[in-house]
N, CA and C of each residue as an Amber inpcrd file, in Angstrom:
protein
   573
 -31.6460000 -58.9280000 149.0340000 -31.9050000 -59.7520000 150.1810000
 -33.2830000 -59.5160000 150.6500000 -33.9850000 -58.2120000 150.7820000
 -35.0170000 -57.8660000 151.2180000 -36.1950000 -57.6070000 150.2490000
 -37.2520000 -58.2640000 150.2190000 -37.9700000 -58.2210000 148.8260000
 -39.3060000 -57.3140000 149.2840000 -39.5420000 -56.4930000 148.5120000
 -40.7090000 -55.3530000 148.6880000 -40.5980000 -54.4970000 150.0150000
 -39.6590000 -54.0650000 150.2010000 -39.3040000 -53.2520000 151.5390000
 -39.7710000 -51.8250000 151.2930000 -40.6980000 -51.5610000 152.2450000
 -41.5860000 -50.4660000 152.3710000 -41.0860000 -49.4850000 153.6190000
 -40.6320000 -48.1800000 153.6210000 -40.5880000 -47.3670000 154.9010000
 -41.5810000 -46.0250000 154.5190000 -42.1550000 -45.9640000 155.8400000
 -43.0280000 -44.7690000 155.6680000 -43.0830000 -44.0460000 156.9110000
 -42.8910000 -42.7960000 157.0010000 -42.9540000 -42.0010000 158.1080000
 -44.4350000 -41.9450000 158.5750000 -44.5680000 -42.4080000 159.8080000
 -46.2070000 -42.2440000 160.3710000 -46.3100000 -41.3410000 161.5790000
 -47.3690000 -40.7700000 161.7270000 -47.7150000 -39.8820000 163.0140000
 -46.6580000 -39.0480000 163.0850000 -46.4780000 -38.3040000 162.1920000
 -45.3530000 -37.1700000 162.1010000 -45.8020000 -35.9080000 162.6290000
 -45.1300000 -34.8870000 163.2640000 -45.5270000 -33.7450000 163.6820000
 -44.3510000 -32.7830000 163.1130000 -44.7820000 -31.4330000 163.2280000
 -43.8340000 -30.4330000 162.7520000 -43.8260000 -29.3700000 163.6250000
 -42.6690000 -28.4630000 163.3050000 -42.4800000 -27.3020000 164.0080000
 -41.9550000 -26.6220000 162.7240000 -42.5270000 -25.3270000 162.6930000
 -42.1550000 -24.4630000 161.6560000 -41.9760000 -23.1810000 162.2580000
 -40.8860000 -22.3400000 161.7950000 -40.5840000 -21.0660000 162.1890000
 -40.4200000 -20.0970000 161.2100000 -40.6270000 -18.7590000 161.4220000
 -40.3160000 -17.7220000 160.2960000 -40.0910000 -16.4300000 161.2130000
 -39.3500000 -15.4990000 160.5170000 -38.9280000 -14.0520000 161.0940000
 -40.0550000 -13.5250000 160.4090000 -40.9380000 -12.4170000 161.1560000
 -41.6340000 -11.6570000 160.7430000 -40.8920000 -10.2600000 160.7580000
 -41.1950000  -9.2900000 159.8800000 -40.6450000  -8.0580000 160.0260000
 -41.5340000  -7.0670000 160.3990000 -41.8400000  -6.7920000 161.8350000
 -42.8030000  -6.1240000 162.4650000 -41.7550000  -4.9900000 163.2360000
 -42.4410000  -3.8120000 163.5690000 -41.6620000  -2.8820000 164.4830000
 -41.8290000  -3.2430000 165.8270000 -40.8470000  -4.1090000 166.4690000
 -41.1210000  -4.4960000 167.8010000 -41.2270000  -3.4220000 168.8430000
 -40.6580000  -2.3520000 168.8900000 -40.9580000  -1.3350000 169.8590000
 -42.4290000  -1.0790000 169.9460000 -43.1500000  -1.1600000 168.8080000
 -44.5300000  -0.5060000 168.8830000 -45.2810000  -1.8500000 169.2360000
 -45.0480000  -2.8830000 168.7450000 -45.6260000  -4.2400000 169.1390000
 -45.5150000  -4.3470000 170.7760000 -44.4450000  -4.1600000 171.3290000
 -44.3200000  -4.2530000 172.6900000 -45.1040000  -3.2990000 173.3500000
 -45.0820000  -2.0650000 172.7940000 -45.9460000  -0.9370000 173.4540000
 -47.4160000  -1.3440000 173.4630000 -47.9380000  -1.7540000 172.3010000
 -49.2340000  -2.2720000 172.0510000 -49.5910000  -3.5770000 173.0140000
 -48.8730000  -4.2920000 173.2690000 -48.9690000  -5.4480000 174.3360000
 -49.0230000  -4.9460000 175.8620000 -48.3260000  -4.0700000 175.8710000
 -48.4800000  -3.3100000 177.4740000 -49.9300000  -2.7530000 177.3970000
 -50.3300000  -2.1270000 176.2550000 -51.6090000  -1.3710000 176.0530000
 -52.8450000  -2.5900000 176.3990000 -52.4690000  -3.5450000 175.9750000
 -53.4700000  -4.7380000 176.0020000 -53.4630000  -5.4270000 177.5150000
 -52.3620000  -5.3770000 177.9870000 -52.2360000  -5.8460000 179.4040000
 -52.8860000  -4.8780000 180.3350000 -52.6790000  -3.6170000 180.0290000
 -53.0700000  -2.6840000 181.1490000 -54.6970000  -2.5630000 181.1590000
 -55.3210000  -2.9170000 179.9810000 -56.7380000  -2.7500000 179.9560000
 -57.5380000  -3.9880000 180.0450000 -56.8440000  -5.1150000 180.1740000
 -57.3180000  -6.6560000 180.0020000 -57.2110000  -7.1450000 181.5110000
 -58.1740000  -7.8980000 181.5780000 -58.3230000  -8.9930000 182.8740000
 -57.0860000 -10.0300000 182.9180000 -56.3240000 -10.1830000 183.6900000
 -55.2310000 -10.9340000 183.6550000 -55.6400000 -12.2360000 184.0920000
 -55.0870000 -13.1950000 183.3680000 -55.5650000 -14.6670000 183.6250000
 -54.2750000 -15.6020000 183.6570000 -54.4810000 -16.5250000 184.3990000
 -53.3420000 -17.4460000 184.3820000 -53.7000000 -18.8170000 183.9580000
 -53.5630000 -19.2110000 182.6570000 -53.8910000 -20.4660000 181.9880000
 -52.4530000 -21.3610000 182.3260000 -51.4410000 -21.0390000 181.7470000
 -50.1320000 -21.9190000 182.0430000 -49.0390000 -21.2390000 182.6600000
 -49.3100000 -19.8180000 182.7050000 -48.3110000 -18.9890000 183.4810000
 -48.0520000 -19.0960000 184.8840000 -46.7100000 -19.2780000 185.2590000
 -46.5190000 -19.6590000 186.7800000 -45.4810000 -18.2720000 187.0290000
 -46.2210000 -17.3390000 187.6300000 -45.5650000 -16.2400000 187.9910000
 -45.5960000 -15.0370000 187.1940000 -46.0230000 -15.1690000 186.1210000
 -46.1540000 -14.0060000 184.8880000 -47.6490000 -13.7620000 184.7620000
 -47.8740000 -13.0180000 183.5440000 -49.0020000 -12.6060000 183.3630000
 -49.8010000 -12.9730000 182.0780000 -51.0190000 -13.4310000 181.8620000
 -51.4970000 -13.4910000 180.4410000 -52.7900000 -12.5730000 180.2620000
 -52.7820000 -12.2970000 179.1870000 -54.1820000 -11.3600000 178.9380000
 -55.3680000 -12.3770000 178.7360000 -56.6020000 -11.6850000 178.7990000
 -57.7500000 -12.4640000 178.3170000 -57.4620000 -12.7390000 176.9370000
 -58.3870000 -13.8780000 176.2360000 -58.1960000 -14.2060000 174.8360000
 -58.9230000 -13.0150000 174.0800000 -58.2870000 -12.7610000 172.9660000
 -58.6370000 -11.6260000 172.3200000 -58.9940000 -12.3040000 170.9160000
 -59.8850000 -11.7820000 170.0230000 -60.3440000 -12.1220000 168.6390000
 -59.8350000 -11.0800000 167.6830000 -59.8280000  -9.8170000 167.9380000
 -59.6480000  -8.7040000 166.9710000 -58.9550000  -7.6810000 167.9130000
 -58.2910000  -6.7510000 167.1240000 -57.6740000  -5.6070000 167.9490000
 -57.5220000  -4.3430000 166.9710000 -57.7050000  -3.1950000 167.5080000
 -57.6740000  -2.1530000 166.7300000 -56.3400000  -1.4500000 166.8180000
 -55.5800000  -2.0260000 167.3970000 -54.0680000  -1.4810000 167.3590000
 -53.4050000  -2.0250000 166.3640000 -53.0410000  -1.1150000 165.2990000
 -52.3620000  -1.4600000 164.1170000 -51.3460000  -2.5030000 163.9990000
 -50.4120000  -2.6260000 165.0070000 -49.3420000  -3.5080000 164.9600000
 -49.7260000  -4.8500000 165.2700000 -50.6950000  -4.8520000 166.2230000
 -51.2070000  -6.3460000 166.2710000 -52.3190000  -6.9290000 165.3650000
 -52.8130000  -5.8170000 164.6710000 -53.8640000  -6.2860000 163.6370000
 -52.7900000  -6.5750000 162.5460000 -51.6530000  -6.1760000 162.3440000
 -50.7190000  -6.4550000 160.9860000 -50.3420000  -7.9620000 161.5220000
 -49.8270000  -8.0690000 162.8900000 -49.4160000  -9.3080000 163.2540000
 -50.4690000 -10.4710000 162.9950000 -51.6560000 -10.2930000 163.3680000
 -52.6900000 -11.3440000 163.1580000 -52.7830000 -11.6160000 161.6180000
 -52.7560000 -10.6810000 160.8660000 -52.8660000 -10.9290000 159.4040000
 -51.6840000 -11.5290000 158.9430000 -50.5090000 -11.4010000 159.2980000
 -49.1990000 -12.2880000 159.1100000 -49.4810000 -13.9030000 159.3000000
 -50.1230000 -13.8650000 160.7410000 -50.1400000 -15.3120000 160.9800000
 -51.0640000 -15.9800000 160.1570000 -52.2190000 -15.2500000 159.9250000
 -52.9780000 -16.0200000 159.0830000 -52.6650000 -16.4040000 157.7110000
 -51.9730000 -15.3360000 157.0710000 -51.4910000 -15.8160000 155.5670000
 -50.3000000 -16.7000000 155.6660000 -49.6680000 -16.6370000 156.6410000
 -48.2640000 -17.6730000 156.8750000 -48.7990000 -18.9090000 156.9660000
 -49.9360000 -19.3270000 158.0670000 -50.4470000 -20.3860000 158.2470000
 -51.2760000 -21.0890000 156.9190000 -52.1460000 -20.1860000 156.2570000
 -52.4280000 -20.7650000 155.0290000 -51.6090000 -21.3050000 154.1550000
 -50.4750000 -20.4100000 153.8020000 -49.3520000 -20.5750000 152.9920000
 -48.7140000 -22.2310000 153.3390000 -48.4420000 -22.1240000 154.5160000
 -47.7240000 -23.2600000 155.1640000 -48.4420000 -24.7110000 154.8130000
 -49.5460000 -24.5750000 155.2860000 -50.5560000 -25.7120000 155.4020000
 -50.7450000 -26.1600000 154.0990000 -50.9630000 -25.2600000 153.1000000
 -51.3290000 -25.5560000 151.7560000 -49.8330000 -26.0590000 151.2260000
 -48.7280000 -25.8240000 151.4230000 -47.4600000 -26.1630000 151.1940000
 -47.3040000 -27.8980000 151.5970000 -47.8600000 -28.0520000 152.8960000
 -47.6350000 -29.4830000 153.3240000 -48.7930000 -30.1980000 152.6720000
 -49.4530000 -29.8560000 151.9110000 -50.5900000 -30.8810000 151.1960000
 -51.9660000 -30.6700000 151.8910000 -52.1590000 -29.8350000 152.8480000
 -53.5800000 -29.5440000 153.4880000 -54.4680000 -28.7640000 152.4020000
 -55.8320000 -29.0730000 152.6010000 -56.7310000 -28.1120000 151.4350000
 -57.3650000 -27.4470000 152.5660000 -56.9250000 -26.1470000 152.6710000
 -57.2430000 -25.3070000 153.8550000 -57.7610000 -23.9840000 153.0120000
 -59.1240000 -23.7240000 153.1860000 -59.7200000 -22.6090000 152.7240000
 -59.5900000 -21.2810000 153.4270000 -59.3620000 -21.2870000 154.8070000
 -59.3340000 -20.1490000 155.5970000 -59.0460000 -20.5820000 157.0850000
 -58.3270000 -19.8170000 157.9880000 -58.2460000 -19.9340000 159.2170000
 -58.7970000 -18.9070000 160.1550000 -59.0810000 -19.1050000 161.3430000
 -59.4920000 -18.3270000 162.1490000 -58.6460000 -18.4980000 163.4440000
 -58.1960000 -17.3150000 164.0450000 -57.1630000 -17.3490000 165.2810000
 -57.8760000 -16.4450000 166.3170000 -57.4520000 -17.0480000 167.7270000
 -57.5760000 -16.1070000 168.8220000 -56.4800000 -16.0820000 169.5230000
 -56.0460000 -15.1940000 170.2250000 -54.7400000 -14.6720000 170.7840000
 -54.7090000 -14.0880000 172.0910000 -53.4990000 -14.1070000 172.8220000
 -53.3780000 -13.6050000 174.1220000 -52.0680000 -12.9110000 174.3720000
 -51.7730000 -12.2000000 175.0110000 -50.5730000 -11.7490000 175.4330000
 -49.8010000 -12.4110000 176.7340000 -48.5140000 -12.8320000 176.6260000
 -47.8490000 -13.2240000 177.8160000 -46.5960000 -12.5300000 178.1720000
 -46.7380000 -12.1090000 179.5360000 -45.4880000 -11.3340000 179.8540000
 -45.0080000 -12.3190000 181.1990000 -43.8100000 -12.7960000 180.9330000
 -43.0050000 -13.4570000 181.7940000 -41.9010000 -12.7560000 182.4960000
 -42.1190000 -12.2370000 183.9590000 -41.1960000 -11.5460000 184.5380000
 -40.0120000 -12.6110000 185.0140000 -39.0380000 -11.9180000 185.4560000
 -37.8140000 -12.8030000 186.0450000 -38.4280000 -14.0900000 186.7280000
 -37.6770000 -15.0130000 186.6770000 -38.3200000 -16.2550000 187.6810000
 -39.5550000 -16.9870000 187.4480000 -40.2470000 -16.2400000 186.1250000
 -41.6420000 -16.7810000 185.8730000 -41.4500000 -17.9810000 184.5710000
 -42.5000000 -18.5850000 184.4970000 -42.4330000 -19.8350000 183.4530000
 -43.6630000 -20.1380000 183.0650000 -43.9840000 -20.9050000 181.9590000
 -44.9930000 -21.3910000 181.1170000 -45.1910000 -23.1450000 181.6870000
 -45.8460000 -23.5510000 182.7070000 -45.8000000 -24.9260000 182.6290000
 -46.2730000 -25.7810000 181.2670000 -45.8670000 -27.0830000 181.5760000
 -46.5050000 -27.9130000 180.2920000 -47.8960000 -27.9170000 179.9990000
 -48.2160000 -27.8960000 178.8010000 -49.7130000 -27.8360000 178.4770000
 -50.0080000 -27.8880000 176.8810000 -50.8600000 -28.0800000 176.5610000
 -51.6420000 -28.0650000 175.2670000 -52.7170000 -26.9100000 175.1980000
 -53.2290000 -26.7780000 174.1520000 -54.0900000 -25.6920000 173.8210000
 -55.4370000 -26.2040000 173.3920000 -55.6370000 -27.5460000 174.0460000
 -57.0110000 -28.0710000 173.7390000 -57.2260000 -28.6230000 172.4130000
 -58.4730000 -28.3250000 172.0200000 -58.7960000 -28.6890000 170.6840000
 -58.4630000 -27.7580000 169.5090000 -57.4800000 -26.9170000 169.8110000
 -56.9720000 -26.1560000 168.7880000 -56.1810000 -26.9390000 167.6430000
 -56.4830000 -26.5430000 166.4170000 -55.8720000 -27.4040000 165.3270000
 -54.4330000 -27.0300000 165.3300000 -53.9530000 -25.7970000 165.4650000
 -52.4070000 -25.3200000 165.4160000 -52.1390000 -24.4310000 166.6150000
 -50.9530000 -24.2380000 167.1210000 -50.3930000 -23.2360000 167.8190000
 -49.4140000 -22.4360000 167.2250000 -49.5180000 -21.1850000 167.7030000
 -48.3970000 -20.2430000 167.0570000 -48.1740000 -19.5110000 168.3610000
 -46.6000000 -19.2200000 168.2770000 -46.1810000 -18.2920000 169.5500000
 -45.3410000 -17.3530000 168.5770000 -45.5450000 -16.1150000 168.9580000
 -44.7140000 -14.8940000 168.5350000 -43.8430000 -14.3290000 169.5540000
 -42.5830000 -14.0400000 169.5170000 -41.9060000 -13.5310000 170.5310000
 -41.3720000 -11.9350000 170.1490000 -41.9780000 -11.2400000 170.8960000
 -41.6810000  -9.6280000 171.1030000 -40.3140000  -9.5340000 171.5960000
 -40.1110000  -9.8170000 172.7720000 -39.0530000  -9.4460000 173.7260000
 -38.5080000 -11.0740000 174.2160000 -37.2240000 -11.2740000 173.9940000
 -36.6140000 -12.4820000 174.6290000 -35.1150000 -12.2060000 175.0470000
 -35.0600000 -11.6670000 175.9900000 -33.5180000 -11.2260000 176.6440000
 -32.7530000 -12.7660000 176.6620000 -31.4120000 -12.6590000 176.7490000
 -30.6950000 -13.8610000 176.9310000 -30.9330000 -14.3600000 178.5450000
 -31.1460000 -15.5480000 178.2250000 -31.5020000 -16.3990000 179.5040000
 -32.9230000 -16.3700000 179.9520000 -33.8630000 -15.9510000 179.1120000
 -35.2380000 -15.6890000 179.3000000 -36.2810000 -16.8640000 179.2080000
 -35.3630000 -18.2510000 178.9380000 -36.0460000 -19.2850000 178.8920000
 -36.1760000 -19.8720000 177.4590000 -36.3540000 -21.1810000 177.5000000
 -36.6210000 -21.9240000 176.1590000 -37.8840000 -22.3360000 175.7080000
 -38.3150000 -22.3100000 174.6600000 -39.7430000 -22.8740000 174.3210000
 -39.3940000 -24.4920000 173.8240000 -40.2380000 -25.3790000 174.8390000
 -40.0580000 -26.6800000 174.4920000 -41.0730000 -27.3940000 174.2400000
 -40.9440000 -28.3490000 173.1160000 -42.0920000 -29.0980000 172.5500000
 -41.6500000 -30.3900000 173.1570000 -42.7350000 -31.1820000 173.4510000
 -42.5190000 -32.6430000 174.0090000 -43.4430000 -33.6040000 173.5900000
 -42.7270000 -34.5780000 173.1370000 -43.4280000 -35.9640000 172.7000000
 -44.6060000 -36.1380000 173.5350000 -45.6870000 -36.5830000 173.0670000
 -46.5430000 -37.0510000 173.9460000 -47.5480000 -38.3330000 173.5050000
 -46.6020000 -39.1890000 172.8950000 -47.1460000 -40.4250000 172.5420000
 -46.5690000 -41.6310000 173.1740000 -46.9650000 -42.7290000 172.5830000
 -46.4270000 -44.0720000 173.4970000 -44.9870000 -44.3060000 173.1360000
 -44.3680000 -43.6190000 172.1240000 -42.8330000 -43.8850000 172.0990000
 -42.0780000 -43.5370000 173.1190000 -42.5870000 -42.4570000 173.9590000
 -41.7340000 -41.9360000 175.0210000 -41.6870000 -43.0040000 176.0760000
 -42.5270000 -44.2280000 176.0610000 -42.2890000 -45.2070000 177.0390000
 -41.2490000 -46.2450000 176.3520000 -40.6460000 -46.1160000 175.4510000
 -39.7080000 -46.9550000 174.7760000 -38.1580000 -46.5420000 174.8570000
 -37.3770000 -47.3500000 174.7480000 -35.9650000 -47.1590000 174.5840000
 -35.5820000 -46.2710000 173.2960000 -36.4410000 -46.3650000 172.4920000
 -36.2010000 -45.7200000 171.0130000 -35.7280000 -44.1430000 171.2990000
 -36.4080000 -43.3360000 172.3530000 -36.1710000 -42.0500000 172.4340000
 -34.8820000 -41.8170000 172.8200000 -34.2020000 -42.8360000 173.2790000
 -32.8520000 -42.4760000 173.8870000 -31.7260000 -42.3590000 172.8040000
 -32.0880000 -42.7550000 171.5630000 -31.0690000 -42.8940000 170.4110000
 -30.8260000 -41.4850000 169.8730000 -29.9410000 -41.5810000 168.8320000
 -29.4820000 -39.9940000 168.3180000 -30.5190000 -39.7630000 167.1350000
 -31.5150000 -40.5890000 166.7280000 -32.3340000 -40.3960000 165.6360000
 -33.2210000 -39.1560000 165.7420000 -33.1350000 -38.2690000 164.9810000
 -33.8690000 -36.9710000 165.4270000 -35.3020000 -37.1630000 165.1040000
 -35.6170000 -38.3090000 164.4810000 -37.1750000 -38.1810000 164.3240000
 -37.6700000 -39.1370000 165.5830000 -37.0780000 -39.6310000 166.5150000
 -37.5040000 -40.3030000 167.6560000 -37.1700000 -39.5770000 169.0030000
 -36.6710000 -38.3900000 168.9840000 -36.2720000 -37.7770000 170.0960000
 -37.5480000 -37.4240000 171.0550000 -37.3140000 -37.1310000 172.2310000
 -38.2700000 -37.1580000 173.1610000 -38.8530000 -35.6070000 173.2680000
 -37.8800000 -34.4870000 173.0240000 -38.2180000 -33.0010000 173.0700000
 -37.3690000 -32.4930000 172.1420000 -37.9910000 -31.1660000 171.9880000
 -37.1120000 -30.2870000 171.1990000 -37.0700000 -28.8560000 171.7280000
 -35.9280000 -28.1570000 171.7170000 -35.9760000 -26.7590000 172.3080000
 -35.6370000 -25.8240000 171.4460000 -36.2150000 -24.5660000 171.5460000
 -36.2500000 -23.5510000 170.6650000 -35.7250000 -22.2780000 171.6100000
 -34.5480000 -21.4670000 171.1740000 -34.4970000 -20.4260000 171.6930000
 -35.4380000 -19.1710000 171.3140000 -36.1510000 -18.5290000 172.1690000
 -36.9300000 -17.6520000 171.7620000 -36.2830000 -16.4530000 171.2240000
 -36.6290000 -16.0320000 169.9190000 -36.0140000 -15.0260000 169.2910000
 -36.9860000 -13.8870000 168.7770000 -36.7100000 -12.6710000 169.0680000
 -37.6570000 -11.5740000 168.8840000 -37.8160000 -11.6370000 167.3720000
 -39.1450000 -11.3420000 166.9230000 -39.8660000 -11.2320000 165.7090000
 -39.9260000 -12.5360000 165.1680000 -39.7220000 -13.7430000 165.8030000
 -39.8390000 -15.1510000 165.3430000 -41.0870000 -15.8350000 165.5830000
 -41.9150000 -16.1200000 164.6930000 -43.1790000 -16.9710000 165.2020000
 -42.8790000 -18.3210000 164.6860000 -43.5140000 -19.1090000 165.6240000
 -43.2460000 -20.6020000 165.7550000 -44.7640000 -21.2410000 165.6040000
 -44.7640000 -22.2280000 164.5680000 -46.1200000 -22.8180000 164.5210000
 -45.9620000 -24.3550000 164.5490000 -46.8290000 -25.0400000 165.3270000
 -46.8740000 -26.3470000 165.4470000 -48.3170000 -27.1570000 165.6510000
 -48.5710000 -28.4230000 165.7020000 -49.8680000 -28.6380000 165.9650000
 -50.4040000 -28.3930000 167.1980000 -51.5920000 -28.2890000 167.4730000
 -52.3520000 -27.9980000 168.6410000 -52.2080000 -29.0400000 169.6600000
 -52.0920000 -30.2450000 169.5090000 -51.9050000 -31.3230000 170.3810000
 -50.6300000 -31.4500000 171.2120000 -49.6300000 -30.8400000 170.4170000
 -48.0730000 -30.8120000 171.0100000 -48.1940000 -30.2240000 172.4020000
 -47.6800000 -31.0590000 173.1450000 -47.2370000 -30.5550000 174.7590000
 -46.1230000 -29.6920000 174.6360000 -46.1770000 -28.6220000 175.3140000
 -44.9620000 -27.5180000 175.1230000 -45.1320000 -26.9130000 176.5720000
 -43.8160000 -26.3510000 176.7100000 -43.5850000 -25.2520000 177.9330000
 -42.6660000 -24.3900000 177.6090000 -42.4670000 -23.5610000 178.3160000
 -41.3540000 -22.5150000 178.4500000 -40.5250000 -22.4130000 179.5190000
 -39.3110000 -22.5490000 179.6960000 -38.4960000 -22.6950000 180.9760000
 -38.4260000 -21.3510000 181.3900000 -37.9950000 -21.4530000 182.7110000
 -38.0190000 -20.2940000 183.7660000 -36.9500000 -19.0560000 182.9830000
 -37.6250000 -17.9730000 183.2060000 -37.1550000 -16.6410000 182.5950000
 -36.0040000 -16.3990000 183.7850000 -34.5710000 -16.4490000 183.6150000
 -33.6380000 -16.2400000 184.4440000 -32.8670000 -14.9930000 184.2320000
 -33.4560000 -14.3310000 183.2650000 -32.7960000 -12.8890000 183.1570000
 -33.6510000 -11.8760000 184.0350000 -33.3120000 -10.5880000 183.9930000
 -33.7710000  -9.5160000 184.8890000 -34.8870000  -8.9900000 184.0940000
 -35.1460000  -9.2140000 182.9090000 -35.9560000  -8.2830000 182.0610000
 -37.1400000  -9.3110000 181.6050000 -38.2760000  -8.7820000 181.4190000
 -39.4830000  -9.4300000 180.9940000 -39.3620000 -10.1220000 179.4130000
 -39.9660000 -11.4870000 179.3480000 -40.0340000 -12.0350000 178.2400000
 -41.4750000 -11.8150000 177.6510000 -41.6530000 -11.3000000 176.5150000
 -42.9540000 -10.9820000 176.0730000 -43.2350000 -11.9360000 174.4970000
 -44.4110000 -12.5990000 174.6150000 -44.7740000 -13.1290000 173.4250000
 -46.2470000 -13.1240000 173.4140000 -46.7280000 -13.4290000 172.3580000
 -48.0960000 -13.5540000 171.7530000 -48.5210000 -15.1260000 171.3860000
 -49.5230000 -15.5470000 172.2610000 -49.5650000 -17.1480000 171.7710000
 -51.1820000 -17.1050000 170.8700000 -51.2020000 -17.8870000 169.9510000
 -52.2770000 -18.0480000 169.0250000 -52.9300000 -19.3950000 169.2380000
 -54.1540000 -19.6430000 169.1530000 -54.8650000 -20.7490000 168.7760000
 -55.2710000 -20.5840000 167.3570000 -55.1640000 -21.4880000 166.6970000
 -55.6730000 -21.4830000 165.1830000 -56.4660000 -22.5330000 164.9020000
 -57.6030000 -22.3670000 164.2730000 -58.5740000 -23.3700000 163.7520000
 -58.6650000 -23.2270000 162.3570000 -58.6380000 -24.2250000 161.4050000
 -58.4170000 -24.5850000 160.0190000 -59.8860000 -24.8220000 159.5660000
 -60.2030000 -24.3990000 158.3460000 -61.4210000 -24.9720000 157.5940000
 -60.9390000 -25.3920000 156.2980000
């Protein structure tokens, strides 16, 4: 009945996650060390704290994490068909106390965004990625097709790393637990 029918996915995005096997107690301790000696900044954090942007670190667990992020990003982008020779990342520590959250934002002109969770107690908030294209103004986002949904939520899981394109809007909902939610955010550039 239909001749020469062609279907193509266009303008697609991705969200990739992986579990890293790092010593969380040491990573958490090193995050507190960074926060104690860092100028506290609030980029997207409401009620919580963010460290200054860091390029390298002498603390072994954080150096190991940065190395894992670099290698994982190279492997995944290559597997997706991108011709990438190297990546460069900068990062910062996020500590969200009870009732704090991260408001909706992007990471500017960053190619990729990474988020690694160190501590995420029950009810400490969800990582939400939000569609930011014209489809959000149509009725197509209201249907059940997962390719056309308006948002996607992830439960923060300790030792899990999330990777998605830098232009994707995202936020983390309110920490309703009595404990801190601790993560490290990455801006990743590729060449």
